[in-house]
Every structure is written in C-alpha cells, then in structure tokens.
C-alpha angles and dihedrals in degrees: 000000000000091000118043142137094309094052093046091053090052091055125092116254089245090057118123120199119221118189121173096145116068129341098222091058085082124055096237095203090049089050094052091049091050093050094046092048092042090236083143126024098235153318138239113199133180095169135047141187092260120022132241094039111243114249091239097048115137093233091064090066101050115101092207094065136090110197130187130179098249092283103098091125093057106107130136091243095051093051092046090054097040097049094036091056090048094055090044088058096045092049090048090052092047091052088054092250107102118196133201090024119179117219127195091225091055090053091050091055091051092058093056 
C-alpha cells in the first residue's frame, strides 16, 4: 500500500506506473480507479496482489495496461548474462581465486 489514491492524485496525467517488484506495494483498487479515470496514462505490471491474475480481473480489461505474468525479466540475454556470471564466479572460486567477493568492511564503509 505504498502507492494509493493520494499518490496517484499527485502524478501527472502522462505518468505510467511500472511495478515489477511486489504487487501489494500498489493499492490495486486505487490503481484500477486511476487507470479508469485517466488520472495516470497507464501501468505496466509484472506482479499483482494475487497471482496468477484471475481471468475476470478488471486490470485485464483496461486498454492502458501492459501485463506480464511475473516473468518480465525472462529473456535469453538476461539468462545468458546471469548464468554466465554465475559460472564465472564458481570457476574462479574452484581455482582458488574468488571474484566479486563481498567483505563486511566494504559494506560498513558504504553505510557512512
């Protein structure tokens, strides 16, 4: 409920809400109202309050939405990069020369 009626009312009419994080961050009823009333221009959603999104859900009938089933990140390039980097890190660790190592002292320096 971080984004609700108040926040939608503060947005420009040309605003497009993009949520790929967690569905409940956005008050879904307020979003539907904002989209129906054209308070905002549109929404691109990869997450919802309840997943999977019901066949008769109001978001499915709005022309100013782009909806994906929580897989917007799934692309061949993303998988190639993600798994390629994972293999690189494992190989380096097995060779006794770890890379991209997180150290506690590095994390402490960032918080200052």
